[in-house]
C-alpha positions in Angstrom: -5.3 -86.4 -12.1 -2.2 -88.6 -12.0 -4.1 -91.9 -11.6 -5.5 -94.3 -14.2 -8.0 -96.1 -11.8 -10.7 -94.4 -9.8 -11.9 -96.0 -6.5 -15.4 -97.2 -6.2 -16.3 -94.4 -3.7 -15.1 -91.8 -6.3 -17.1 -93.5 -9.1 -20.2 -93.7 -7.0 -20.0 -90.0 -6.1 -19.4 -89.0 -9.8 -22.5 -91.0 -10.7 -24.5 -89.1 -8.2 -23.2 -85.7 -9.3 -25.8 -83.9 -11.3 -24.0 -82.2 -14.3 -26.7 -79.5 -14.5 -27.1 -78.4 -10.9 -23.7 -79.4 -9.6 -25.4 -81.2 -6.7 -25.5 -84.8 -5.5 -28.5 -87.0 -5.8 -29.7 -88.9 -2.8 -27.5 -87.0 -0.3 -28.9 -88.7 2.8 -28.2 -92.2 1.6 -25.1 -91.4 -0.3 -22.9 -91.1 2.8 -24.0 -94.7 3.6 -23.1 -95.8 0.1 -19.7 -94.2 0.3 -18.9 -95.9 3.5 -20.0 -99.2 1.9 -18.0 -98.4 -1.2 -14.9 -98.0 1.0 -15.4 -101.6 2.2 -15.7 -102.9 -1.3 -12.5 -101.1 -2.4 -10.6 -102.3 0.6 -11.8 -105.9 -0.1 -10.6 -105.6 -3.7 -7.3 -104.4 -2.5 -6.9 -107.5 -0.3 -7.1 -105.5 3.0 -10.3 -106.8 4.4 -12.5 -109.9 3.7 -16.1 -110.8 4.6 -16.7 -113.3 7.4 -20.4 -114.0 7.1 -22.1 -110.7 7.6 -19.0 -109.3 9.3 -15.8 -107.6 8.0 -12.4 -108.7 9.1 -9.1 -107.0 8.4 -6.7 -109.5 6.8 -3.9 -107.1 5.8 -3.5 -103.8 7.7 -0.8 -102.4 5.4 -1.9 -99.0 4.0 -3.1 -98.7 0.4 -1.7 -95.2 -0.2 -5.2 -93.7 -0.5 -5.7 -91.4 2.6 -9.4 -91.8 2.7 -9.3 -95.6 2.4 -6.5 -95.9 4.9 -8.4 -93.9 7.4 -11.3 -96.4 7.2 -8.8 -99.3 7.3 -7.2 -98.0 10.4 -10.6 -97.6 12.1 -11.5 -101.2 11.2 -8.1 -102.4 12.5 -8.7 -100.6 15.8 -11.9 -102.6 16.3 -9.7 -105.6 17.0 -12.4 -108.1 15.9 -14.6 -108.5 12.8 -17.4 -105.9 12.7 -20.8 -106.4 11.2 -21.1 -104.5 7.9 -24.4 -103.0 8.9 -22.9 -101.6 12.1 -19.9 -100.1 10.3 -22.0 -98.5 7.6 -24.6 -97.2 10.1 -21.9 -95.6 12.3 -21.2 -91.9 12.3 -20.3 -90.7 8.8 -20.6 -87.0 9.1 -18.9 -85.2 6.3 -17.9 -88.3 4.3 -19.6 -87.0 1.1 -17.8 -83.6 1.5 -14.5 -85.4 2.2 -14.8 -87.2 -1.2 -15.9 -84.0 -3.0 -12.9 -82.2 -1.7 -10.8 -85.3 -2.6 -12.1 -85.2 -6.2 -11.4 -81.5 -6.4 -7.9 -82.1 -5.3 -7.5 -84.8 -7.9 -8.8 -82.5 -10.6 -11.9 -84.5 -11.3 -14.4 -81.8 -10.1 -14.3 -78.0 -9.8 -15.9 -76.2 -7.0 -18.1 -73.2 -7.9 -18.8 -70.8 -5.0 -22.1 -69.1 -4.8 -24.8 -67.8 -2.5 -28.4 -68.7 -1.6 -30.7 -65.7 -1.4 -27.6 -63.5 -1.6 -26.6 -64.5 1.9 -25.8 -68.1 2.6 -22.5 -69.3 1.0 -22.9 -72.5 -1.0 -20.7 -74.6 -3.2 -21.6 -76.5 -6.4 -19.4 -79.1 -8.0 -18.9 -79.5 -11.8 -17.1 -82.4 -13.3 -13.9 -81.2 -15.1 -13.3 -84.4 -16.9 -16.7 -85.4 -18.3 -15.2 -88.3 -20.3 -14.6 -90.0 -16.9 -18.2 -89.7 -15.9 -19.3 -90.9 -19.3 -17.0 -93.9 -19.1 -18.4 -94.9 -15.7 -22.0 -94.5 -16.9 -21.2 -96.5 -20.1 -20.0 -99.5 -18.0 -23.3 -99.6 -16.2 -25.3 -99.1 -19.4 -23.4 -101.9 -21.1 -23.9 -104.3 -18.2 -27.6 -103.5 -18.2 -28.0 -103.6 -22.0 -26.1 -106.8 -22.7 -26.9 -108.9 -19.7 -23.2 -110.1 -19.7 -21.9 -110.5 -16.1 -19.9 -107.4 -15.4 -16.4 -107.3 -13.7 -16.5 -107.1 -9.9 -15.9 -103.4 -9.8 -18.8 -102.6 -12.1 -21.0 -105.1 -10.3 -20.2 -103.6 -6.9 -20.8 -100.1 -8.3 -24.2 -101.1 -9.7 -25.2 -102.7 -6.4 -24.3 -99.6 -4.4 -26.0 -97.3 -7.0 -29.2 -99.3 -6.5 -28.8 -99.5 -2.7 -28.6 -95.7 -2.3 -31.5 -95.1 -4.7 -29.6 -93.7 -7.7 -31.7 -95.7 -10.2 -34.2 -93.0 -10.7 -31.5 -90.4 -11.1 -29.7 -92.5 -13.7 -32.7 -94.0 -15.5 -35.7 -91.7 -14.8 -39.3 -92.0 -15.7 -41.4 -94.9 -17.0 -38.9 -95.4 -19.9 -36.2 -96.2 -17.4 -38.2 -98.8 -15.4 -36.6 -101.8 -17.1 -33.1 -100.4 -16.7 -33.7 -99.7 -13.0 -34.9 -103.3 -12.6 -31.8 -104.6 -14.4 -29.5 -102.4 -12.3 -31.1 -104.0 -9.2 -30.4 -107.4 -10.6 -26.7 -106.7 -11.1 -26.3 -107.0 -7.3 -26.0 -110.7 -7.6 -22.8 -110.7 -9.6 -20.4 -109.7 -6.8 -20.8 -111.3 -3.3 -18.9 -108.5 -1.5 -20.8 -105.8 -3.3 -24.0 -107.6 -2.6 -23.2 -107.9 1.1 -22.4 -104.2 1.4 -25.3 -103.1 -0.7 -27.7 -105.1 1.5 -26.1 -103.6 4.6 -26.7 -100.1 3.2 -30.4 -100.9 2.6 -30.7 -102.5 6.1 -29.4 -99.3 7.7 -31.9 -97.3 5.7 -34.7 -99.7 6.7 -33.5 -99.6 10.4 -32.7 -103.3 10.3 -29.6 -103.8 12.3 -30.6 -106.1 15.2 -30.6 -109.5 13.6 -27.3 -110.9 12.1 -27.6 -112.1 8.5 -25.2 -114.5 6.9 -23.8 -113.5 3.5 -26.1 -114.9 0.7 -24.7 -116.8 -2.2 -24.8 -115.0 -5.5 -28.4 -115.0 -6.9 -29.9 -116.4 -3.7 -32.8 -114.7 -1.9 -34.8 -111.7 -2.7 -33.3 -108.3 -3.4 -34.7 -105.5 -1.3 -35.6 -102.1 -2.7 -33.7 -99.0 -1.5 -35.3 -97.5 1.5 -36.1 -93.9 2.6 -38.2 -93.0 -0.4 -40.5 -90.9 1.9 -37.6 -88.8 3.1 -34.9 -89.0 0.4 -34.7 -85.9 -1.8 -35.3 -86.3 -5.5 -32.4 -86.4 -8.0 -33.4 -83.2 -9.8 -32.9 -79.9 -7.9 -31.1 -81.6 -5.0 -29.7 -78.9 -2.6 -26.0 -78.0 -2.8 -23.4 -78.3 -0.2 -23.2 -75.4 2.3 -19.8 -74.3 3.7 -21.5 -73.7 7.0 -22.4 -77.1 8.4 -21.9 -80.8 8.2 -23.6 -81.9 5.1 -26.4 -79.3 5.2 -27.4 -78.2 1.8 -28.9 -75.0 0.2 -30.9 -75.0 -3.0 -29.5 -73.3 -6.1 -30.7 -73.2 -9.7 -29.1 -74.7 -12.7 -26.1 -73.1 -14.0 
């Protein structure tokens, strides 16, 4: 892989990847989450900073990560701070596939070609370094289990996982209810992650008209992830088709 640190978008996608089906949970909201995760990663790199509910570029120097630098350049071209909800809600066609291809290029996933009904070409993705996925999951589990405030990266990852609706994928059933609740509560431990996670949920709820100032850590209610009526369940989520922008075709477990 050649790198010791994964970016938050990479980690979010690895969390969403089902090891059995090779598909991603919550595909509709995941693109929003990945766009938000880019903002958090750029903030941690010192390239952008929150200004109320807006995002301002404070250092336009490239990070060296092509996917992040593309987002940074788009933000720079805006010329003035942009509301997080407007940025995340903008066109993001193919962002999930961009990161899947990126993870494959880095050696973290392996593409498995197949067909649906013997006709439509499809692609599944299997993690090639399962220890990485286990380590990412262990960080979340540890934060949930111990109640100790996590580091900013883990807190932001937890906030985004909750925002896109991965809670039921990671902690399913009635037995996972308390863990899902604690995952939601981790949103308060990172202001930037909280701002972005709320923006992701606002987009899903269609709330983009009224500006909202960034809340202090722990202040105000935490919204539930939206789109439950339309979001696909974690199990048996369709796989990525090679013919289309994010369209998926169902395939069975390997």
